[in-house]
C-alpha positions in Angstrom: 96.5 26.3 100.5 93.7 25.8 97.2 94.6 25.4 94.1 97.2 22.2 94.5 97.9 19.7 92.4 98.8 16.7 93.6 99.2 13.4 91.5 97.0 9.9 91.7 98.2 7.4 95.4 100.9 5.0 94.2 101.3 1.6 96.4 98.5 2.9 98.2 100.2 5.7 99.0 99.1 9.5 99.5 101.6 11.7 97.6 103.5 13.4 99.5 104.2 16.7 98.0 101.6 19.7 97.4 102.3 21.5 94.2 101.9 25.3 93.4 102.4 25.9 90.2 101.8 28.8 90.2 104.7 30.2 92.8 107.1 28.3 91.2 110.1 30.9 89.7 112.0 28.3 88.3 114.8 29.3 90.1 115.4 25.2 89.7 116.7 24.0 92.6 114.3 21.6 92.8 116.0 19.9 89.8 119.2 19.9 91.3 118.6 19.0 94.9 117.3 16.3 93.4 120.0 14.2 90.7 122.4 15.7 93.7 120.5 13.2 96.1 118.6 10.2 94.0 121.5 10.0 91.2 125.0 11.1 93.4 125.4 14.3 91.2 124.7 17.7 90.0 122.5 17.3 86.7 118.9 18.6 86.3 118.2 17.1 83.4 118.5 14.0 84.9 116.2 14.9 88.2 113.7 13.3 88.7 111.4 16.9 88.3 110.9 18.4 85.8 110.4 22.8 85.6 108.7 24.0 82.6 108.0 28.0 81.4 106.9 29.3 78.8 107.9 33.0 78.7 105.1 33.5 75.5 102.5 33.1 78.8 104.2 33.3 82.1 103.2 30.5 83.3 105.0 27.2 85.0 104.8 23.5 85.8 106.0 21.2 87.3 106.2 17.3 86.6 107.5 14.2 88.1 108.7 11.6 86.4 108.0 7.7 86.7 111.6 7.4 88.0 109.9 9.5 91.4 111.2 7.6 94.7 108.5 10.4 96.1 110.9 11.4 98.6 109.3 14.8 99.2 113.8 16.4 98.8 113.2 19.0 95.6 110.4 20.2 98.8 112.7 21.0 101.2 114.5 23.5 99.1 111.7 25.2 97.5 111.6 28.8 98.9 108.9 30.1 97.3 106.1 27.3 97.8 105.3 25.9 95.3 107.0 22.7 96.5 104.5 21.5 100.1 105.7 17.7 102.2 102.1 17.6 102.9 102.9 16.6 106.1 104.5 19.8 107.1 101.7 22.1 105.4 99.6 20.0 107.9 101.5 21.1 111.2 101.4 24.7 109.7 97.6 24.3 109.6 97.0 23.4 112.6 99.7 25.9 114.2 96.6 28.5 112.9 93.8 27.2 114.9 95.8 27.1 118.0 96.4 31.4 117.9 
């Protein structure tokens, strides 16, 4: 899983999500689910994660706002592996070692 970008520590905790923007398809499911969970409404523009697409150079960036609660809900619904919960990544890697 090389190439993951993580946020800095907050309140002596490490950001629980691995971010792989190169895998993002721009579906914005993470934004939709974040807005539903944290705001109780279907409004991706108010979510705590932002999917930014640059169609000219075909890149995507994923940014978390200061309001992000680090709940990991966005990663639970990412079908493309652009957002991965660290604890799940560790579990999967441990399973591969046993094989």
